[in-house]
DOMAR-555380 format. One record per residue: residue in three letters; y, x, z of N, C-alpha, C, CB in turn. Coordinates in steps of 0.001 Angstrom, whole numbers, plus 500000, padded with zeros to 6 digits. Each point is the difference from the previous one (the first is absolute). Glycine has a CB too. Example, Ala and Ser with C-alpha at 12.3 -4.5 7.8 and 13.67 -1.06 7.14 Angstrom:
ALA494310513190507800501190499110500000501200500900500000498827498108501246 SER502223501542498034501190500820500060501090499230500730499372501184497855 
***
This chain:
UNK498355500688499988502283499120499953500947501159500347499691497227501466 UNK500879502474497567501621500355499748500457500274501418500549498373497836 UNK499709499686501822500469498978501513499107499169500737501936499711498965 UNK498223499960501862499770499468501165501136499179500854498412501848499809 UNK502570496773500391500473499048500630499155499752500440501417499411499143 UNK498936500276502851499515499481500674500932498772500730498550502170499886 UNK500796496826500127501612498916499558499534498974501333500527499833496437 UNK500122499832504691499535499199501294501722499362500706497236502018500622 UNK501417496485499502502547499361500431499015500089501594502349496887497553 UNK499517502840502283499957500531501548498811499115500925502893500615499844 UNK497022499558500969499182499068501528498576499550499243502541498535501476 UNK497214502255496652498340499812499177499200500970500836500664499592497218 UNK498327500169502834499128501601499892499035499773498034499143500321503984 UNK501362499293495491499172499859498947500674500973499450499133497743499836 UNK500749503386498889500513500933498982499512499555498818500136501860501375 UNK500820498004498234500013499982497703500138501181500196501374497983498403 UNK497452502193500734500369501545499053499877499932498441498958501385501961 UNK502403498647497757500017500481498387500380502301499352501404496378499998 UNK497132503322499085499537501089499732500023500701498806499053499213501484 UNK501657501938498042500747499971498309499111501308499911503085498883499732 UNK495787501773498916499801500573499969500181499923498637499152500281502031 UNK501350501485497364500224499956499136498939501365499166502470498516500944 UNK496545501273498721498927501113499283500742500908498571497701498029500744 UNK503165500951498362500624500734499614501337500865500345498636498658498991 UNK501807500584501567500820501696500633501545499551499530497787502449499342 UNK502050496421500231501312499456499354501405499598500710498205499239498676 UNK500733499731502456500839499634500954501331500421500403498105499685500410 UNK502354499257500488501563500561501081500602499256500770500681501142498553 UNK499473498823502923500022499379500565501562501316501173496747498120499097 UNK503691500675500367501488499593500565500653499600501163499695499591498336 UNK501048500423502939500047499388501130501458500043499359497981500565502149 UNK502855498347497855501626499726499799500589499540500783499837499741498336 UNK501325500557501613501596498472501199498963499228499769503251499812499395 UNK497299499938498703501048498503499139498825500865498747503931499172500944 UNK495005500653498802499309500239499129500548499308498873498255500471501444 UNK501611498169498824500768499267498359501293500687499072499497497705501357 UNK501414503378499281501312500088499928500038501890500076500770497078501284 UNK497902503288498663500063501169500042498669500260499519501752500248501681 UNK498770501358497064498892500179498926498677499984500468501447501257498816 UNK497993498516501127499700499823498518499572499122500010499730501625499253 UNK500256496989501651500138499194499094501684499319499066497564499777501661 UNK503284500549499436501534499911499184500443499774499406500111500618500274 UNK498420500293498003499972500542499018499347499055499310500230502126500726 UNK499300496612499655498997499506499364500363498733499536498536501266501198 UNK501129498016498063500626498479499037499805499020500635499544500524497945 UNK501408498663502039499822498109500833498138500130500000502705497822498408 UNK497070501860502111498283498883500586499703499372499162500242499393502058 UNK499118500271496540499728499208499438499383498297500738499899502492498529 UNK499905497773502598499213498290500672500997500340500516497369499131500425 UNK503263501780500199501684498653500992501062499806499176500080500957502476 UNK500503500462496671500426498959499101500423500631498828500631498506501709 UNK497615500774497192499815499446498988501790500793499206497862497322501140 UNK502278503176497563501317499939499468499520499083499048501237502258500444 UNK500428497040499162500709499134498743498947500609498663503147499893501065 UNK496856499162498516498486500693497837501475500931499812497966496932497644 UNK503933502637502058500547500854499463500094501501501041501154497812498524 UNK499010502517502237499843501037500947499286500883499820500415498818501166 UNK498186500211498408498724501472499794500686499798498853497210500213501211 UNK502888499136497956499858500905497795500433499985500334499409500009498006 UNK501840499929502312501575501607500339499338501335500580502195498193501143 UNK497485501879499808499690501396500980498096500142498805501705499271503920 UNK497734499949495205499096501259499630500191499774498685498179500328501794 UNK502829498628497489500300500473498113501010500981500611499862497540497881 UNK500837503251502845500583501440499846499025501095500203502103499151500791 UNK496438499938499724499630501458499658499548500769498685499522499450502049 UNK500179501661497631498700499836499119498940502020499975501933497319497906 UNK497321501672503536498849500801500136499094498237500061500911503140501587 UNK498029497608497709498504498979500136500119499202500737498592501302499710 UNK500595497587500325500737498787501259499010500211500857501184497892498785 UNK497621502583501122498928499906501592501266501311500669496189499520499124 UNK503964501282499682501016501255501701501174498936499845499710503608499715 UNK500721495838500089501124499101499975499528498941501602500510500080496577 UNK498908499719503050499372498558500735499534500545501816498602498807497028 UNK500703502932502699499739500209500933500874500738500924498216499597498887 UNK503143500344501072501721500914499575500289499369501803501335499612496194 UNK498824500410505147499914498689500272501787499924500705496672499690500437 UNK504030501411498592501144500249499752501194499136499044498547501938500583 UNK500121497125498556500473499820499437501057498767499404498297501613500370 UNK501630497450500922500118498302500320501547500654501468496109498216499495 UNK503819503260500160501510500375500914501228499927499887498981501079500361 
***
């Protein structure tokens, strides 16, 4: 395991464990005071589930790019 987090509630004896295993060693765990407003998360585009772009905004962001469509769709900064 790379990281194991033990969670308990005050006054409770039950323990919940969350484990993070990364056999390919590609992931990172970062502890931040304000993760939404600090890099690297602040550099990502908006969450398409929480705040989906309008059709016009998405087309404007995609059509100004000259990359292959797969790399555009995988680039999380396109809709910024």
